N, C-alpha and C positions, 0 to 999 in steps of 0.2 A: 367482416374485415378480412381482406385478402392476406393469406399468409406468405411469408417469404418464398417458400418452395413453389407456390402458385404463381408469384410474380416472376420467378426464374423460368417457369415453364412457358410464360406468355411473352417474356422479354429476355431474349438470350444476351442482350447487351449488358444485363446486370451481372452476368457470371464473372466478368473481369473483376468487378468490385469484391465479390465474395471469394474469388480465387487469390486476392491479395494476402489473405491469412496464410495460405500455404507458402507464398513467396517470402513473406516477412519472417515466419517461423523457420523456414529453411536458411534465411540469411542470418538469423540469430544463432542457429546451430552451427553454421559455418564459422561465424565470428568466434565463438567460444571453443569449438573444437580445434580451430587453427591455433589457438593460444593454449592448447594442451589442458583444457578443462574436461573433466569426465561428466558425461550425462548420466543421471541416475533416476530412478523411479521409486517414489515412496508412497505409502498408503494414503488413500483419501478419507479413511475412516479410522477413528481412534476411541479409546476409552477415556482419555484425558486431553481434552482440547486446550489450546492456549487460553490464558487467563485474562486476556484483554478486557477491561471493564466495559467498553462500549460496543463490542461485537455481540450480536445476537446469533445463536447457534441453531443449526438444523439437527435435531435429535431423532434417533430411531432406536430400535431394540434389536440386539443380537440374540437370536434364539438358537440354542444348541440341541442337537438330536436327543439328549438326555432330559430335555425339558428346562434346563437352566437358561436363564435370561440375564442379560447385562445391558445397561445403557450404552449406546454408541453414538458418536458425533461425527459429522463431516467437518474436516479441517477448514479453518479460516486461512491457514497458511501452512506450508510444509516445513516451516523453520525448525521446529523441534527435531523432526526426523533428519533433516539435513545436517544439523549440528551433531547429532549422534554419529553420523557418518564421518564428519570432520574429526570427531574424537577417535574414530577407528582408523585415522591416518589415510583417508581417501584422497586427501590433497584438494586441489581446486575442483569444485563441482558446480553443476547447474542442473535445474529441472524445469521443464515446461509442463504445467499441470492445471487441472481444474481445482478451484476453491470455492467455498460456499459461505455466504453470509445472509442470515435471515433478516427480515424487516427492511430489506432494501427496496427502493422504488423500482418500478418496472419501466425501463426505457430512460431516456435522457443519458446520463453518464453511468447508469447502474443497471446490473442484472444480478439477481441472487446467486447465480452460478456464472463464474467468470474464469478466464484463463490468465494465469501469471507465469512469469519467468523469474525464477529466484536463483541467484548465484552467490557463491562465497569464494573469496581469495584468502589463502593463508598468508601470513607474514605481510599483510597489507593493511594500510589504514583507510579511513573513510574518504580521504582526498584521493587516494589511488582508485577507489571505486567510482568516485565522481568522473575521473578521467576514463575509466572503462565504459561508463554510460555514454559519455560524449563520443568516444570512438565507435561504440556500437551503433549509435543513432546515425552517425556519419556513414558508417559502413552499410547500413540499410539503404541509405540514399544511393550509395554507389551501386549496390547490386540491383536496385530497381531502376537504375539509370535516371535518377532524379537529380536536378541541379540543387544541391543543398544550400547554395548561397541565395537562391531565389525560390525557396520552397513556398508554395501558396496553400493556405488553408482558409476556407471561408472568405475568400476574396481579400485576404490580407497577406502580405509578403513577410516571410520569416527567413532568418539566416541560421541554418543548422550546422555551420562549420564551427568546430571547437576553436578556442575554449568559450564556455558560456559564462554569463555574469553570475557572481556568487555573493550572497549576502547572509550574515548571521541573523537569527531571529532578533537579537537585540538591536542590530543596525536598522532592521525594518521598523521595529516599534519606535525607534528614535526618529527615523525618516518620515514616517507617515502619521504617527500618532503623538510625536514629541514627548515620549515617555522614556525614562532611563530604565536600565535593567532593575534597579531597586524598586522603581515604581511599578512596572508592569508585572513583576513577580509578587506584588502584594495586592490584597483584595480592594482595600479602600481607594487607592489611586485609580484602579481599574474601574471601580463603580463611579467615581467622579468623572472620569473620561467618558464612560458610556452615557451617563446622565447628560453631559454637555453635548453629546451627539443625539440626544433624544431617544435613547434605547428605553424600552419598557423593562424595568428591573423587578417587576412584581413577582415574576416566576422564581426569583432567587430567595424569596423569603423562607421557604421550607427547606432550603438546601443547607448543608454544613458549610463552613467557611471554605474548605478545600474544594468542594464540588461547585460552590458559587464562583470561586475564582476561575476554575477550569471552564465553566459555562461562559463567563465573560470573556475569558482569553479567546476561546474558540469563536465566539461571535464577532469579536473585533478583528481577529485574524482573517476570518472568512470574508467579512464585509468591507473592511477598511484596507486590508493588505493584499489578500488574494486578488481583489479587483484591480489593484495597481499593478500586480505582477502580470496580469493579462494584457497589459499595454505594451510590454516589451516585445521586440521583434525577434528575440532569441529565447530558447529555453533558459529558465532561471533556476539556479540551485540555491536552496534555502537550508542553512545548516545551524548546528548548535541550538537544539530545542531545549526547553525547560526539562530538567531531568525527570520530573513526575510524569512526563509524556513519552518516556522512552525507557520502559522497564527493562528491555532486552539489550540496551546499549550501555557502554561504559561512560562514565563521567569524563568531561574534558579535563585535561591536565591543568588548565588555567583558571577554571571557575567550576567547582563541583555542583553549582546550581544548574548547570547545563550538561547536556549529554551529547555524545558523538552520533548525532542523527542528522540525516539530510533528506529533503524531498525535492522532486523535480516538477516544475510547472511550466506549461506552454499553452497559450491560447485559452487560458482559463481552466485547464485541466491539470490535475495532479496525475503524473505518469508514473511515479515510483517512490519508494521509501526505503532508506538504507540506514544501516548502523555500523559504527565501530563496535564490534560485538563484545558484550560482557561475558567473560569467561570464568569469573570468580563464583563458585557455587554458593558460598555463604551469602554474598551480596545479592546474587540472583534469587535465592529462595526468599530473602527479605522482600525483594520487590514483588515477586509473585504473590506473597501473602498479602501485601498491601493492595495489589490489584483485586484479590478476592474480596477484601474488606470493602473496596469501592463498589464492586458488583453488588454486594449485599445492600449498601447504602442506596444504590440505584434500583433496588427491587428486582435484580436479575437472578436467574437461577445460580445457586451456589455450585462450584465446581471443585474437583480434586486437583492438587498439583501433580504433574507428571514426574514421579520419582525417578523414572528411567532417564529422563532429561537431566535432572540434577546429578544422577549417577554418571552420565556421560561427562558433565562438566568436572566432576570430582576426579574422574579418570584422567583428565588432562586434555584440554582443548587448546590447539595452537592459536597464537595471536591471529586474528582474522577480522575481515569486514565483509558485509554482505548486503545485497540489495534485492528487492522484489519490484518488478516492473509489470504494469498492467498491459497485457498484450492486446486486449480488445480496444483500449483507448489509443494505443499506437496505431492500430489498424484504422480507427476513426480518423486519425490525422492524415494518414496516407491515402485514405479513400475520400477525404474531403467531405465528411458528413458530421453532423452534430448530435446524432442520436445513435446509441449503441445498438439499438434494434436493427439498424441498417447494415451492420457488419456481422450479425449473428444469424446463422441459417435458421435456428429455432429459438428466438428470444422468448423469455418467460411470459412476456405480455401477450404472446400469441399462443402460448400453451395453456395457461391457466385462466385467463379472463373469460374465455368463451367455451370452456370445456363442457361437454354434455355427458350425462350418465345414461347409458342404454341398458335396459333390463331385458 
């Protein structure tokens, strides 16, 4: 298999595609710095990783000169560190960094090591952050001198001029699956709907009711709703997710069964995930403990809660909202490719699958 660096050596025309990363990252930096955000740098390694039940971690061992050792983990997100800086009154901040998730597929839309941009605005709600994302994407088009009104990806035309369509999760389940909020938040109606669509429910037998509900919810959302969102000719913002799927977000004022979370979809890709941030340390600790319980039920390695993160919340976090955006997927869009390996100079599929050991 020819590596990307080898392809670049033999085909100089490919350089423009790979140099898109530099242009897009420069554009993002300019966008946020012109709006008086501070760029910060946080660690990639920690002793207490986020407790998300569904993420698998890269683990290593920190060895000290005196012989002591300690488990260390590569971050799946810089969120905890960034919120500690918010507690230190840094104000509006952003970071562009590497993050790591184990058991990811190699290629397609995934790479176990990937780049994200995460930003936080104080005294802002999640609808303000939606507007930030819309403006940022339009700004990238302007800096790249691309017609946002007639953006082409994989031979389909898209309109990237704001504003973008916005739907709550409840609206989407009603529109595409004809289920009310009361119905899709309960296990039995979801089972009935899935059975009517010929889903295989046998894998749910050994799961607790809560895990069975989440498995069904995820399958129905992925197959029946995300596929519909891919038909839109604009980015689509999906907001107000079930609260159990947003441990780090505050609950909505209108219905505590839902949380202030939104995601962005375009051309079948999820581009970003955002929260109206939960700043209550008591409620946050309760949610983190619930996540750890779910990790145990799923048979994943137990973790510790980052007490330093809770201490930051206890010290006082300003009202804020934040968002993480997948840089590699953004580059895929602007490069007009459908495989992440085509925008990474050294994708994991080319590093690990044919590695040899030399003695």
